[in-house]
C-alpha positions in Angstrom: -126.9 39.9 1.1 -128.0 36.7 2.8 -130.7 37.0 5.4 -129.3 36.1 8.8 -132.3 36.9 11.0 -135.7 35.4 11.7 -138.0 37.4 14.0 -135.0 39.4 15.3 -132.9 36.3 16.3 -130.0 34.6 14.5 -131.1 31.7 12.4 -129.4 29.0 14.5 -131.0 30.3 17.7 -134.4 30.4 16.0 -134.3 26.7 14.9 -132.9 25.6 18.2 -135.8 27.4 20.0 -138.3 25.8 17.6 -136.9 22.4 18.4 -137.0 22.9 22.1 -140.6 24.1 21.9 -141.6 21.1 19.9 -140.0 18.7 22.4 -141.7 20.4 25.3 -145.1 20.2 23.5 -144.6 16.5 22.8 -143.6 15.8 26.4 -146.6 17.7 27.7 -149.0 15.7 25.5 -147.1 12.5 26.2 -147.0 12.8 30.0 -149.0 15.8 31.1 -149.2 14.9 34.8 -145.5 14.1 35.0 -144.6 17.4 33.4 -147.0 19.2 35.8 -145.2 17.6 38.8 -141.8 18.4 37.3 -142.9 22.1 36.9 -144.2 22.2 40.4 -140.9 20.9 41.8 -138.9 23.3 39.6 -140.8 26.3 40.8 -140.5 25.0 44.4 -136.7 24.9 44.0 -136.5 28.3 42.3 -139.0 30.0 44.7 -136.4 31.5 47.0 -134.3 32.8 44.1 -137.4 34.3 42.5 -138.4 35.9 45.8 -134.8 37.2 46.1 -135.1 38.9 42.7 -138.5 40.4 43.7 -137.0 41.8 47.0 -134.0 43.2 45.2 -136.3 44.8 42.5 -138.4 46.5 45.2 -135.4 47.8 47.1 -133.4 48.8 44.0 -134.6 52.4 43.8 -133.9 53.4 47.5 -130.5 51.7 47.3 -129.7 53.7 44.1 -130.8 57.0 45.7 -128.7 56.5 48.8 -125.7 55.3 46.8 -125.8 58.3 44.5 -126.1 60.6 47.5 -123.0 59.0 49.1 -121.0 59.0 45.8 -121.5 62.8 45.6 -120.0 63.3 49.0 -116.3 64.4 49.1 -115.4 61.5 51.4 -113.3 58.8 49.6 -114.5 56.2 52.1 -118.1 56.9 51.5 -117.6 56.9 47.7 -115.7 53.7 47.8 -118.2 51.8 50.0 -121.3 53.6 48.8 -123.1 50.5 47.5 -122.4 48.4 50.6 -123.5 51.2 52.9 -126.7 51.9 50.9 -127.7 48.2 50.9 -127.0 47.9 54.7 -128.9 51.1 55.5 -132.0 50.1 53.4 -132.2 46.7 55.0 -132.0 48.2 58.5 -134.9 50.5 57.6 -136.9 47.6 56.2 -136.3 45.5 59.4 -137.3 48.5 61.6 -140.5 49.0 59.5 -141.4 45.3 59.7 -140.8 45.3 63.5 -142.9 48.4 63.9 -145.7 46.9 61.8 -145.6 43.6 63.7 -145.6 45.2 67.2 -148.0 48.2 66.6 -150.3 47.7 63.6 -150.8 43.9 63.7 -152.0 43.8 67.4 -154.5 46.6 66.7 -155.9 44.8 63.6 -156.1 41.5 65.4 -157.9 43.0 68.4 -160.4 44.8 66.1 -161.1 41.7 64.1 -161.7 39.6 67.3 -164.0 42.3 68.7 -165.9 42.6 65.5 -166.5 38.9 65.2 -167.6 38.5 68.8 -170.0 41.4 68.7 -171.3 41.3 65.1 -174.7 39.7 66.1 -175.3 42.5 68.7 -174.5 45.1 66.0 -176.9 43.5 63.6 -179.7 43.4 66.2 -179.1 47.0 67.1 -179.3 48.1 63.4 -182.5 46.3 62.9 -184.2 47.5 66.1 -183.0 51.1 66.0 -183.4 51.8 62.3 -187.1 52.0 61.3 -186.1 52.8 57.8 -184.3 49.5 57.5 -187.1 47.5 59.1 -189.3 48.2 56.1 -186.7 47.1 53.6 -186.4 43.3 54.1 -184.3 43.0 50.9 -181.4 44.8 52.6 -181.7 42.8 55.7 -182.0 39.4 54.1 -179.7 39.8 51.1 -176.9 42.2 52.4 -176.7 42.5 56.1 -177.7 39.0 57.2 -175.4 37.0 54.8 -172.5 39.2 55.9 -173.3 38.7 59.6 -173.7 34.9 59.1 -170.4 34.7 57.2 -168.5 36.6 59.9 -170.0 34.5 62.7 -169.1 31.3 61.0 -165.4 32.4 60.8 -163.6 30.7 63.7 -160.9 33.3 64.0 -159.3 31.9 67.2 -158.9 28.4 65.6 -157.6 29.8 62.3 -154.7 31.7 63.8 -153.5 29.5 66.6 -149.8 28.6 66.6 -150.6 25.0 65.8 -152.7 26.0 62.8 -150.1 28.4 61.5 -147.5 25.7 61.8 -149.8 23.3 60.0 -150.3 25.8 57.1 -146.6 26.2 56.7 -146.0 22.5 56.9 -148.6 21.7 54.3 -147.2 24.3 51.9 -143.4 23.6 52.1 -142.5 22.7 55.6 -141.8 25.1 58.4 -138.0 24.6 58.4 -137.9 24.8 54.6 -139.9 28.0 54.7 -137.4 29.7 57.1 -134.5 28.5 54.9 -136.1 29.8 51.8 -136.7 33.2 53.4 -133.0 33.3 54.4 -131.9 32.3 50.9 -134.2 34.9 49.3 -132.7 37.7 51.5 -129.1 36.6 50.8 -129.9 36.4 47.0 -131.5 39.9 47.1 -128.3 41.3 48.8 -126.0 39.7 46.2 -128.2 40.9 43.3 -128.2 44.5 44.7 -124.5 44.4 45.2 -123.6 42.9 41.8 -126.4 44.4 39.8 -124.0 46.1 37.4 -122.3 42.9 36.5 -125.6 41.1 36.1 -127.0 43.8 33.7 -123.7 43.8 31.8 -123.8 40.0 31.3 -127.5 40.1 30.2 -126.6 42.8 27.8 -123.6 40.9 26.3 -125.6 37.7 26.1 -128.4 39.4 24.3 -126.0 41.0 21.9 -124.3 37.6 21.2 -127.5 35.7 20.4 -129.6 38.4 18.7 -129.2 40.3 15.6 -128.7 44.1 15.8 -132.4 44.8 15.3 -133.4 42.1 17.8 -130.8 43.4 20.3 -132.2 46.9 19.9 -135.7 45.5 20.6 -134.5 43.6 23.6 -133.0 46.8 25.1 -136.1 48.8 24.3 -138.6 46.3 25.8 -136.3 45.6 28.8 -136.1 49.3 29.6 -139.8 49.8 29.0 -140.8 46.8 31.1 -138.5 47.8 33.9 -140.0 51.4 33.9 -143.6 50.1 33.7 -143.2 47.5 36.5 -141.2 49.6 38.8 -143.3 52.7 38.4 -146.5 50.7 38.9 -145.4 48.6 41.9 -143.8 51.4 43.8 -146.5 53.9 43.1 -149.4 51.5 43.9 -147.7 50.4 47.2 -147.0 54.0 48.3 -150.5 55.1 47.2 -152.1 52.2 49.2 -150.2 53.3 52.3 -151.3 57.0 51.8 -154.9 55.9 51.3 -154.9 53.7 54.4 -153.5 56.5 56.5 -155.9 59.2 55.2 -159.0 57.0 55.5 -158.0 55.8 59.0 -157.6 59.4 60.1 -160.9 60.5 58.5 -162.8 57.6 60.1 -161.3 58.3 63.5 -162.4 61.9 63.3 -165.9 60.7 62.3 -165.9 58.3 65.3 -166.2 55.2 63.1 -165.4 52.0 65.1 -162.5 49.9 63.8 -161.2 52.9 61.9 -157.6 51.5 61.6 -158.9 48.1 60.4 -161.2 49.6 57.8 -158.6 52.1 56.6 -156.1 49.3 56.2 -158.7 47.2 54.3 -159.4 50.1 51.9 -155.7 50.8 51.5 -154.9 47.2 50.6 -157.9 46.8 48.3 -156.8 50.0 46.6 -153.8 48.1 45.2 -156.1 46.4 42.7 -157.2 48.8 40.0 -161.0 49.7 39.8 -162.5 46.6 41.4 -160.3 46.8 44.6 -161.4 50.2 45.6 -165.1 49.4 45.1 -164.8 46.2 47.1 -162.9 47.8 50.0 -165.3 50.7 50.3 -168.4 48.4 50.1 -167.1 46.2 52.9 -166.2 49.3 55.1 -169.7 50.7 54.6 -171.4 47.4 55.6 -169.3 47.1 58.7 -169.9 50.8 59.6 -173.6 50.2 59.0 -173.5 47.4 61.6 -171.4 49.2 64.2 -172.6 52.8 63.8 -175.9 52.9 62.1 -177.0 54.0 58.6 -176.3 57.7 59.2 -172.7 57.2 60.1 -172.3 54.6 57.3 -173.7 57.2 54.8 -171.4 60.0 56.0 -168.4 57.6 56.1 -169.2 56.4 52.6 -169.4 60.0 51.2 -166.1 61.0 52.9 -164.3 57.9 51.7 -165.5 58.3 48.1 -164.4 62.0 48.2 -161.0 60.8 49.5 -160.8 58.2 46.7 -161.5 61.0 44.1 -158.8 63.2 45.6 -156.4 60.3 45.5 -157.3 59.4 41.9 -157.0 62.9 40.6 -154.3 64.5 42.8 -152.3 62.2 44.9 -151.9 59.1 42.7 -150.8 61.1 39.5 -148.1 62.9 41.6 -146.9 59.7 43.1 -146.9 57.9 39.8 -145.6 60.9 37.8 -146.9 59.4 34.6 -149.7 56.9 34.7 -149.9 53.8 32.6 -151.1 54.9 29.2 -153.8 52.2 28.8 -157.5 52.5 28.5 -159.6 51.7 31.5 -161.5 49.1 29.5 -158.2 47.2 28.9 -157.2 47.5 32.5 -160.5 46.1 33.7 -160.2 43.2 31.2 -156.6 42.6 32.4 -157.6 42.6 36.0 -160.5 40.2 35.3 -158.3 37.7 33.4 -155.5 38.0 35.9 -157.8 37.3 38.8 -159.5 34.4 37.1 -156.3 32.5 36.4 -153.8 33.8 39.1 -155.9 35.1 42.0 -155.1 38.2 43.9 -151.5 38.4 42.7 -152.8 38.1 39.1 -155.2 41.0 39.6 -152.3 43.1 41.1 -149.8 42.4 38.3 -152.3 42.3 35.4 -152.1 46.1 34.7 -148.3 46.4 34.1 -148.1 43.0 32.2 -150.9 44.1 29.8 -149.3 47.5 29.5 -146.1 46.0 28.3 -147.9 43.6 26.0 -149.7 46.6 24.5 -146.4 48.4 23.9 -145.1 45.3 22.0 -148.3 44.9 20.0 -148.4 48.6 19.1 -144.8 48.5 17.9 -145.5 45.3 15.8 -148.7 46.9 14.3 -146.9 50.1 13.5 -144.0 48.3 12.0 -146.2 46.1 9.8 -148.2 49.1 8.6 -145.1 51.0 7.7 -143.8 48.1 5.7 -147.2 47.8 3.8 -147.3 51.6 3.2 -143.8 51.5 1.7 -144.8 48.6 -0.5 -147.9 50.5 -1.7 -145.8 53.6 -2.4 -143.3 51.5 -4.4 -146.1 49.8 -6.4 -147.7 53.2 -7.2 -144.3 54.5 -8.4 -143.8 51.4 -10.6 -147.3 52.0 -12.2 -146.4 55.6 -12.9 
């Protein structure tokens, strides 16, 4: 029987892919700057569509939950229009949450930041003069507190967030008008993707079946399902866990009388989205600010309480939210976060864990398959010798 597959693809597709890769490599070497500009322009054009896919991906689960609930109702109207109603309802909820966040949370955070920046020198002087224990430790003053105070004082918050500056940032990135249009296109795309997701998945399935061999098609289905489960579980659980941590720490700090409790709780919740390093960074910044605003005793108590809350979250809350954690060693996660942050910044640190988890699944399958083939060959050789 003639072999028809190479690496799980049909022979013609394999050689076409090789040709395309060789052409791309040649063009990269021949005109690197031109290709770089072309890629930048391509991503700029595709940005709203990619953003639409991301929005649809995030909102998929609540849409499915509401749609399934409506389908189970005895009303024919609800069953017939379940998908449209679910999408409309979810977007209304999202708009309400955004409006609530912009009108309640944002003003509180902005006021806290302004107050902190304007009074940071006074807080620093109070800590130094009122804390005899700190006065005999110049290392803490010179290497921890003073650099933080100097950095905060040098931040011109008012000039950074004026309307003119915000407009300038948007204009330099993609243009203010273009940004609004892209957001509108992304939302429309996300609505269409959610509404026609069954057709899209069916087309991808048929396309993969057409160009891949049976084994390659089975692998595609397996890794597509695994990747979807890994990314959705990780993104949804991390975002929900970050919100829970922000609320709990804000409440705990408010009870302790910590100044800027909402700001610090939000900081810890956001930093908690990044595995391992994020929580350490967020708690450290919160302790330093509390040290400046409330003294070393309040900072110590706050640090202990927040660390206890972090442990409760890590051992009780997060596993229940996630339902099944990513089965990857902490060492690999730390390596993934470091590499992702080095090359792709904050977004790379956030997405590194699920990406490396999926890569680990693929590598494990490859290693297991190769070992099974070798073991079978060894058994056959031993049988021949006998």
